[in-house]
C-alpha positions in Angstrom: 49.7 -44.4 -60.1 47.4 -44.5 -57.1 48.7 -43.1 -53.8 49.8 -45.8 -51.4 48.3 -45.4 -47.9 50.4 -45.7 -44.8 50.2 -49.0 -42.9 47.7 -49.0 -40.1 50.3 -49.5 -37.4 52.3 -46.5 -38.7 49.1 -44.5 -38.8 48.3 -45.5 -35.2 51.8 -44.5 -34.1 51.4 -41.1 -35.8 48.0 -40.7 -34.2 49.5 -41.4 -30.7 52.4 -39.0 -31.4 50.0 -36.3 -32.6 47.8 -36.8 -29.5 50.8 -36.7 -27.2 52.0 -33.5 -28.8 48.6 -31.8 -28.6 48.2 -32.8 -25.0 51.7 -31.4 -24.2 50.7 -28.2 -25.9 47.5 -28.0 -24.0 49.3 -28.5 -20.7 52.0 -25.9 -21.6 50.2 -23.0 -19.8 50.3 -24.9 -16.5 53.9 -25.9 -17.0 54.8 -22.3 -17.9 53.0 -21.0 -14.8 50.4 -18.9 -16.6 48.7 -16.3 -14.5 45.1 -16.9 -13.2 43.9 -14.2 -15.7 45.4 -16.1 -18.6 44.1 -19.4 -17.3 40.6 -17.9 -16.9 40.7 -16.8 -20.6 41.9 -20.2 -21.7 39.0 -21.9 -19.7 36.5 -19.6 -21.5 38.2 -20.4 -24.8 38.0 -24.2 -24.1 34.3 -23.8 -23.3 33.8 -22.1 -26.7 35.9 -24.9 -28.2 33.5 -27.5 -26.9 30.6 -25.6 -28.2 32.3 -25.1 -31.6 33.0 -28.9 -31.7 29.3 -29.5 -31.1 28.3 -27.1 -33.9 30.9 -28.6 -36.3 29.6 -32.1 -35.6 26.1 -31.1 -36.5 27.3 -29.0 -39.5 29.9 -31.4 -40.9 28.5 -34.9 -40.2 24.9 -33.9 -39.9 25.0 -31.5 -42.8 22.8 -29.0 -40.8 23.8 -25.4 -40.1 22.6 -24.3 -36.7 22.0 -20.7 -35.6 20.6 -21.8 -32.3 23.3 -23.5 -30.2 22.5 -21.0 -27.5 19.5 -23.2 -26.8 21.6 -26.2 -26.0 24.1 -24.1 -24.0 21.4 -22.3 -21.9 19.3 -25.4 -21.2 22.3 -27.3 -20.0 23.4 -24.4 -17.8 20.0 -24.1 -16.1 19.4 -27.9 -15.9 22.7 -28.6 -14.1 22.5 -25.6 -11.8 18.9 -26.5 -10.7 19.7 -30.2 -10.3 22.6 -29.3 -7.9 20.7 -26.5 -6.1 17.2 -27.9 -5.8 17.8 -31.7 -5.7 21.2 -31.6 -4.1 22.9 -33.8 -6.7 26.7 -33.8 -6.8 27.9 -31.3 -9.4 29.9 -33.8 -11.3 26.7 -35.9 -11.7 24.5 -32.8 -12.4 26.8 -31.7 -15.3 26.2 -34.8 -17.6 22.6 -35.0 -16.5 22.3 -31.4 -17.7 23.4 -32.7 -21.1 20.9 -35.5 -20.9 18.1 -33.0 -20.1 19.2 -30.8 -23.0 19.1 -33.9 -25.3 15.5 -34.7 -24.1 14.3 -31.2 -24.6 15.9 -31.0 -28.0 13.5 -33.6 -29.2 11.1 -30.7 -29.6 13.4 -29.6 -32.4 13.0 -32.8 -34.5 10.2 -31.4 -36.7 12.8 -28.9 -37.9 14.6 -31.8 -39.6 12.0 -31.7 -42.3 13.6 -28.4 -43.3 17.0 -27.8 -44.8 19.5 -25.0 -45.4 18.6 -21.6 -44.1 15.1 -22.7 -43.2 16.5 -25.3 -40.7 19.0 -22.7 -39.3 16.2 -20.1 -38.7 14.0 -22.8 -37.2 16.7 -23.7 -34.6 17.2 -20.0 -33.9 13.5 -19.7 -33.1 13.8 -22.6 -30.7 16.7 -20.8 -28.9 14.5 -17.7 -28.5 11.6 -19.8 -27.2 13.8 -21.4 -24.5 15.2 -17.9 -23.5 11.6 -16.6 -23.1 10.7 -19.7 -21.0 13.7 -19.2 -18.7 12.6 -15.6 -18.2 8.9 -16.3 -17.6 9.2 -19.4 -15.4 10.5 -17.4 -12.4 9.3 -20.0 -9.9 11.9 -22.4 -11.4 14.6 -20.3 -13.0 14.5 -17.1 -11.0 13.2 -15.2 -14.0 15.1 -12.3 -15.3 17.1 -12.1 -12.0 18.4 -15.6 -12.7 20.2 -17.9 -10.3 22.8 -16.7 -7.9 23.1 -19.5 -5.4 24.0 -23.0 -6.5 27.1 -25.2 -6.0 30.3 -24.7 -7.8 32.8 -27.3 -8.9 33.8 -29.6 -6.0 37.1 -30.7 -4.5 37.9 -34.3 -5.4 40.6 -36.3 -3.6 42.1 -33.0 -2.3 42.2 -31.5 -5.8 40.1 -28.3 -6.1 38.3 -28.2 -9.4 37.0 -24.8 -8.6 40.3 -23.0 -8.8 41.8 -22.0 -12.2 44.1 -25.0 -12.6 41.4 -27.5 -11.6 38.8 -25.9 -13.9 41.3 -25.7 -16.8 42.2 -29.4 -16.5 38.5 -30.5 -16.2 37.3 -28.5 -19.2 40.3 -29.6 -21.2 39.6 -33.2 -20.4 36.0 -32.9 -21.5 37.0 -31.2 -24.8 39.4 -34.0 -25.5 36.8 -36.7 -24.6 34.3 -35.3 -27.1 37.0 -34.8 -29.7 37.8 -38.6 -29.4 34.0 -39.3 -29.7 33.9 -37.1 -32.9 36.9 -39.0 -34.4 35.4 -42.4 -33.6 32.1 -41.4 -35.3 33.9 -40.1 -38.4 35.8 -43.3 -38.8 32.8 -45.5 -38.3 30.3 -46.7 -40.9 27.9 -44.1 -39.5 30.4 -41.4 -40.3 30.7 -42.7 -43.9 26.9 -42.7 -44.3 26.6 -39.2 -42.9 29.2 -37.9 -45.3 27.3 -39.6 -48.2 24.1 -37.9 -46.9 25.8 -34.6 -47.0 26.9 -35.2 -50.6 23.4 -36.4 -51.8 20.7 -37.2 -49.4 18.4 -38.5 -52.1 20.9 -40.9 -53.4 21.5 -42.4 -49.9 17.8 -42.8 -49.4 17.7 -44.9 -52.7 20.3 -47.3 -51.3 18.4 -47.7 -48.0 20.2 -45.3 -45.7 17.8 -43.8 -43.1 19.0 -40.2 -43.4 16.4 -38.9 -41.0 17.4 -41.2 -38.3 21.1 -40.5 -38.6 20.5 -36.7 -38.7 18.3 -37.1 -35.6 21.2 -38.8 -33.7 23.6 -36.0 -34.8 21.2 -33.4 -33.5 20.7 -35.1 -30.2 24.5 -35.7 -29.8 25.2 -32.1 -30.6 22.6 -31.0 -28.1 24.2 -33.2 -25.4 27.7 -31.8 -26.0 26.4 -28.2 -26.0 24.4 -28.9 -22.8 27.4 -30.3 -21.0 29.6 -27.3 -21.8 26.8 -25.0 -20.8 26.6 -26.9 -17.5 30.4 -26.7 -17.0 30.3 -23.0 -17.7 27.5 -22.4 -15.2 29.3 -24.1 -12.3 32.6 -22.2 -13.2 31.1 -18.7 -13.3 28.6 -19.2 -10.5 25.7 -17.2 -11.8 23.0 -17.5 -14.5 20.5 -15.2 -16.1 18.5 -15.8 -19.3 20.1 -13.0 -21.3 23.5 -14.5 -20.6 22.7 -18.2 -20.8 20.8 -17.9 -24.0 22.8 -15.0 -25.5 23.2 -14.9 -29.2 27.0 -15.1 -28.6 26.7 -18.8 -27.9 25.1 -19.2 -31.3 27.4 -16.9 -33.3 30.9 -17.5 -31.7 30.8 -21.3 -32.3 30.1 -20.6 -36.0 33.0 -18.1 -36.2 35.4 -20.4 -34.4 34.5 -23.5 -36.4 34.7 -21.7 -39.8 38.0 -20.0 -38.8 39.5 -23.2 -37.7 38.0 -25.4 -40.4 34.8 -27.1 -39.4 35.4 -30.1 -41.6 38.2 -31.3 -39.4 38.0 -32.3 -35.7 40.9 -30.2 -34.5 39.9 -27.1 -36.5 37.0 -25.9 -34.3 39.0 -26.5 -31.2 42.0 -24.5 -32.2 39.9 -22.0 -34.1 38.0 -21.2 -30.9 41.1 -20.8 -28.8 42.8 -18.5 -31.4 39.7 -16.5 -32.0 38.8 -16.0 -28.4 42.4 -15.2 -27.2 42.8 -12.8 -30.1 39.5 -11.0 -29.3 40.2 -10.8 -25.5 44.0 -10.1 -25.5 44.7 -8.3 -28.8 41.5 -6.8 -30.1 40.3 -5.5 -26.7 43.6 -3.8 -26.0 43.6 -2.0 -29.5 39.8 -1.1 -29.5 38.3 -1.4 -26.0 34.8 -0.6 -27.4 33.7 -2.3 -30.5 36.6 -4.7 -30.6 34.4 -7.2 -32.5 35.2 -5.2 -35.6 38.7 -6.6 -35.6 37.3 -10.1 -35.1 35.2 -9.7 -38.2 38.1 -8.4 -40.3 40.3 -11.4 -39.2 37.5 -13.9 -40.1 36.9 -12.2 -43.5 40.6 -12.4 -44.3 40.8 -16.0 -43.3 37.8 -16.9 -45.4 39.3 -15.1 -48.4 42.8 -16.5 -47.9 41.9 -20.0 -46.7 38.2 -20.9 -47.2 38.8 -24.2 -45.4 40.1 -22.4 -42.3 43.2 -23.0 -40.3 43.3 -26.7 -41.0 43.1 -26.0 -44.8 45.8 -23.4 -44.5 48.1 -25.8 -42.7 47.4 -28.4 -45.4 48.5 -25.8 -48.0 51.6 -24.9 -46.1 52.6 -28.5 -45.3 51.1 -30.5 -48.2 53.1 -33.6 -47.5 52.0 -33.8 -43.9 48.4 -33.2 -45.0 48.5 -36.1 -47.5 50.0 -38.4 -44.9 47.3 -37.6 -42.4 44.6 -38.1 -45.1 46.1 -41.4 -45.9 45.7 -42.6 -42.3 42.6 -40.9 -40.8 41.1 -37.5 -40.8 41.6 -35.3 -37.7 
């Protein structure tokens, strides 16, 4: 007998309840009075969550594995900082414009769409290195290897200081949730259905008239925009930039680790995976092994891949199969 799907109004109610529960969980550190140190770690974890969400969108819906998200992150960082410092644009306007500039510059990556698999991944990695070299050599614009030290931080809006830990946490959390909603809407749309079909068999979708190249282009550009926005946010929060930091390989590797750990085929998986991985690395692993603590991170990731190849989201589905079936019957998250 085929499984009966839940009525749409029940699915909507569950979605609202789930969203309210997740929002309450996200606000718990503020309610519990977390220290500035913990809030600082959570801000960094949420920045990584956004970048992992950007990577998962490209990898899951676009079917493209990227080793070069540091390019998006770094370009967004420099673009927003320069717009605010050189042109005097308001920071809250410079941040999304940093994402727009990242999107425009990522058009240079479109020839890589002719490639697939590891060839595409390596091509994007090469682009990241090219942007890092440009940021180092164009010292008249970027400050060269010394980087940028003086540019505006997050402002105060209606008496609420976005530059302090609480303000920064709420701002970054809001942006993560915004892009998570965008991700969900795309997945539920006809575009999401077409993209999943492309991931299963690109040749078959071309036969029925689906423009796979165009859809993959949109996913690459959207992923670039999201990565650029979080790079811009991070730049205005930390208050300094240099090429080796902005284009560090960490911004390419950690999103992959976070997304795989959390379950990159779900929307919430990369977000929670990033928070868990980053907090474990900074709070637990560093206290146990101050130097070389990434070893523990590698062990945890290896265990997760062996125990639950689909990440945290897959593990939760195995532990609570009834809840997982109900969620699948409504809409994937």
